[in-house]
N, C-alpha and C positions, 0 to 999 in steps of 0.2 A: 807180032809187035816189032817195031824197029829196034834193033839192038842198041842203037845210040840212045833211043828214048828210055829203054830199060836202064841203061847205065846212068843216064841223067837222073832218073827217078830214084835209083839206089843212092846216088850221092846226096840228092835232096833229103831222102829219108834218113840217111846217116847224120847229116847236119842237124836235122830237126830233132833226132834222138839225143844227140849230144847236148843241144840247147835245152831240151826238156829235162835232161839229167842235171844240168847246171842250175836250172830254175828250181828243181826239186831240192837240191842240196842247199841252195841259198835260202829257200823257204824254211827248211829244217833248222838252219842256223839261226834265222831270225826268230823262230818260234821258241827257242830255248834261251831265256835271258841269262846274262852273266851272273854268277853267284855273288850275292851281296857280301860285302866285308862284314865280319862279325862286329856286333856292338861292343864297345870297350867302356867299361865303368872304372872310374878311378876311386880307389878306397884309401883314405888317410887313416893311419893308426899312430898312436903315441906310445904303444907298448914297446918296451925295450928288454924286459927280462927274457933270457934265452929260452926258457920253457914256453913262455907265452908267444914269442915270435915263431917258434917251431910249430906250435898248435895253430896259430893264425895262418902260416904259410901252407900247412897241410889242408886246412879248410878251403883256402883260395884255390889251391891246386886241384883238389877234388871237385870243386865247383866248375872250374875251367874245363876239366876233363869231361864232366857230365853235361856241360852246356857250351858246346863249340860255337854257338851263335851269339853268346853273351859272355865275353871274357872280362875278368876283373884284374885290374892292375893295382897291386899293393904298393903303397908309398908310405914309408916310415918318416914321421916328422918329429923333430926334437921336442920332447915333452916340456922342456924349459921355456920354449917360446911358441908352443903349439897354438894357444889361443890368439896370439898376435898374428901368426901366419894365417890362421883361419879367418880372422876378421879382415885382414888385408885381401884374402882371396874372394871374400864376399863382395867387398867394395870394388874390387877390380874385375869382377865377372869371371874369375877363374876358379871358383869353388869346386871341390871334389864332388862326385856324385853321391858318395857315401862317406861318412866320417864318424869316428869315435869321439865322444866328448863325455861330459857328465851333466847330470840334471841341472845343477845350479848354474852351469855356464850357458846352456842352450836357451834359457828364458829370454835374454836380450835379443838373441838371433830370431827367435820365434816372433817376438814383438815387432821386430824390424822387417818381417816378411821374408826372411832368408831361408826358412825351412818349409819343406813340404808337409802337409797334413797327412799323417799315416794312420789316422783313426780307422778308416775303412779297410785299408790294406792289412792291418793287424787285428782285425775283429776276432778271428778265430784264436789268436794268441791271448786275448784278454782274459779268458777263463782260466788260463794257466798261470796267470800272474797274481800275486797278492794285490788287493785293491789299493793299498798304500803306494806300491811301486808304480802302478798305472797312473795314479793321481800326481805323483811327484815328478813325472816326466811329461805332464800335460800343461797346457796353457789355454785358458778360455774353454775348457772342456774338450780340447782336441789334442791328440797325441802327436808330439813333435820329436820325441826321442824315445826309442825302444829301450827299456832298462835291461842291461845285460847281466851285470854282477855288481855286488856292493859289499860293504864291510860292516862289522859291528865292532864296538869297543868292548873288549872281553877281558876277563880276569883269568890268567893262566896260572896253573898251580904245579909245583914240584911235588909229585906224589910221594916220593920217598921222604921228603922233609915233613910232610903232613903226618906220615906214618910214624916217623921218629918222635914227633911231638905228641903222638897219641890223639890226633884230631881227625875226625871223620871228614871226608871231602863231600861237600854238598853236591847232590846229583839231580835232585828234583826241582829245587827252587833256591833262591838266595836273595834275601832282602838287603837293602843298604845297611840297616842296623846290624844284620848278621855279618856282613862283610867287615864292618868296623870292629865287631867282636873278634872275628878271626884275626884281624890285624893285631889286636891287643894280645891275644893268646900266643901268636907266633913270633912276637917281638921279644927278644931277650936283651940282656945287658951287652951282648956282643954282636947282635944282629938285628937289623930292621926286617920286618916281615915282608915289606913290599917295595918294589921299584916302580916308578910311574914317571915317564918322560913328559914334562909339561912345558917345554920350551915354546910350543905353539898350542895353547890350551883351548882356544875359542871354540873350534868345531866340536871337540870332545865334550866340553861343558854344555854346549847347546844341544847336542844330540842326546847325551845322557840325561839332560834336564827334562826330556820328554817323560821320564819316569815319574816326575812330580807334577806333570801338567804344565811345564814351562813352555810358553808359546812365543814369548819375546815380541813378535811383531803382530800388529793388527792391521787390517786393511789389505795387506798382501797385494795382489795384482788387480783386484776388483776396481780400485780407483786409481791405481798407479802411484799412490802416495802412502806407503806403509808407515805406521807409527810404532815406535818402540816403547814398551812399557816394562819396567823392571819391578817385579813383586818378589815376595819370598819364594814363590815357585821357581822363578827364573834363576835365582842364585842359590837354590838348595844344594846343588852339586858342588859348586865352588866352595861353599861354606863347609860342607862335610869334608871335602878334601883338605881344607885349611885345618880343621879340627884333627884330622888324622896325622897331619904333619906336625902340628905344634902342641896339641893337647895329648894325643895318644902316643905321639912319636913312633908311629908304626910305618910311616912312609919315609924312606931315606931322603933327606933334604938335598943331598947331592944329586939324586936321580932326577929331580924335577927340573934341573937346569939342562937336561939332555933332550934330544928329539924323541919322537915316539919309538924309534927303533934303537935308541942309544943304550937302553938297558937290557937288550937281548943277551949280549955276551955275559954280563954279570949274572943274569938269571941262569943261563946255561952252566956257568961255572959254580952255581950253588950258593950265590950270595944272598938271594931272596927266596922265600917260600912262594911268593906270588908276584906276578908281573901284570900290570894293566897296560894293554896295548891294542892296536887294531888287529883284527882277525888274521891279517896276512902274516903275522908273526909265526903262525902255525907252520909255515913252510920252513923257516929257520929251525924250529923245534923238531920238525921231522928229520932234518939233516943231522941235528945233534943227537937225536934218539938213536940213529943208525951208527954214527961215528963214536959217540961218547956214552951211549947207554942211558941217555936222559929219559927218565920216566915222567912224562908230563901229561896234563889233561887241561881241559877248559871247564870253568865253572859256569853254572847257568847265568844268564844275563841278570844283573841286579834289578830288583823290583822296588819301586818307590811307593809313594802314597797312591799313585794312579795305576801304574802297570810296569811291565818290564820292557815295553816298546821303546825302540830307538829310532830316531829320525834317520832316514836314508837319503844318500846323495849318490845314486848308482851311476856307474859308467853307462853310457847310452850309445845307440846307433841312430843316426839321422840321415835324411836325404835332403840335398840342397834344392831349394825351390827352382833354381835355374837349370837343374839337370834336364837334359833332353830325354832321359830314360828313367823316369820315375817308377814306372811299373817294374822294369827289370831290376832297379835298385832295391825296391821293396821286396822283390822275390829273393834277392841275395841276402837281405837282412833276415827274412824268414828262414832261410837255409842256415845262416849262422846261429839263429836262435833254436835250432833243432836240439833236442835233449843231449845227444851225443856230442855235438859240436860245442854247445854251451858248457857242458860238463868239462870237456878237455880244456877250454879256455879258462874257466873259473878256477879249476884246480891248479892249472899252471900259474895263474896269477895269485893263488891262495886267497881267493875271494869266494863269496857265497853266490851261487847262480840265482838269477832272478825268478826263473820259472819253477813251478812245483815239480814238473817232470824231470828237469835237470837236477834239482836238489835231491830227488829220489834216486836218480842214477848215480849221483856223486856219493850218496850214502852207501849204496851197494859196493862202490869201489873202496870206500874208507870205513867199512863196517867193523874192522878190527881195531880202529883207533877211537878210544873213548873221547878224546879231545875233539876230533873232527866230527864225530857223531853229534856232540853237543853243539858245535858251531853250525852244522847244517840244519839241526833242528830249530835253531834260532831264526831260520829264514821266514817264519811266519810272524815274527815280531817287528817287522818293518812298518814304519809309517812315514808321513811327510816330515822331513826335517824342517825346523822352524825358519830356516833361512833360504830355502831353495827358491821360493817364489818372490824373493826380494832382490831386485836388481842392484840396489846400492849396498847390499850386504857385504860384498867382497871388499869394498873400499872401507866400510866401517870396521870390518874385522881386522884388516891390515893396519889401519891407522889408529883405531880406538880400542877395540876389544882385546886384541892380542897384547899390546903393551900394558893395558890395565890389569888383565888377569895374570900376566906374568908378575907384575909387582905385588898383586894380591897373594899369590901362592908363595912368593918369596918373603912375605911378611912385612912389606915396605909401606903399605897403605891400609887404612881402616876399612871396615865394611861400608860405612857411610860414604867414604871417599870413592870406593869402588863403584857404588851405585851412581853417584853424581857424575863420575867420569864417563860411564857407559851412556847415561841418559843425555848429558850435555854434548857428548861427542856426536851422537846421532842428530841432535837438533842443529848443530853447527856444521854438519857435513855439507860440503859443496861439491 
């Protein structure tokens, strides 16, 4: 063969080889798509207590570590204008993917079509929730807010003061009549038996009114036009409280002018044998028990003519209907609702976890506290609060019920006037 031909063929072969290699590399490059950016979910929270924010941040961090393709961005929003910002975000198309709220607040959002239906996504969770809590977070038979944690209105007791008075602490049950008798026995010429902050009494009276079958509203959301009816059942609790203040003189009249937490310090200081307040008070009593040796407990929920059930308005987790990542958002909610995560959140917030599994886990942690054991055992007593499914309730509460019941407990109006103001106020609501 001609040497020049061989050289020419070699050059041609070399050029072809390089070209083939380049094509091969280019093909390999085209075959491997660029890695997609992770999905980012925005989660709004109104929690501000240090322990709760720490628990929340750990849950989010653990999720992000375990789910590199779905990252959650936690945003704290001021609790004082939280609902205003949420409403604005819905109207402006900038709503978060996931957000914390409460059952009474999400109804209007659900009716307006702003919330995703979570019924199917939370199907497995349903069996772990008391039926009352599932209903309270639903609208039209569909779940729009996953109940996280809630509170009861509880009677706290100073164990040492009970012992000093020679009075046994109820542990199995407590009727309203028995509570009244305890107040009489523990009241002396120098000391009221009980402190009860009633500066904002509406929710307390309505939630505890469930004990006597008080329903307040008829119609609810079925027609969109709820009707208010005040019978003896609805005012049983405010009437009994009035009797304890002015007939028995067992409730300190100065205490009723304070907020729900305003009487915690006097109770810790030993001024009262009993304190009525929301279950979150237990967190302050835990601190006092360590620092000052306070020996405290919780009494069983008071039982009325119907039951010891209390209406619930739990904190909830919802997904915005406008979210592009509803499946991922629902998965993150299920993760938050896991027993360990929900237990850490609820104990940090000093509230009662919504699921049975989380309540059981919390009991194991708090097994040495008689007060916490009672609080967590109360988790089965939740039912739908009378006002949760009534969109106009908030306005009626703020403008009518709150001032009316304030004047009632302060002895400024009669029973007949109380009923008239409550009823007329609802009829005239605009």
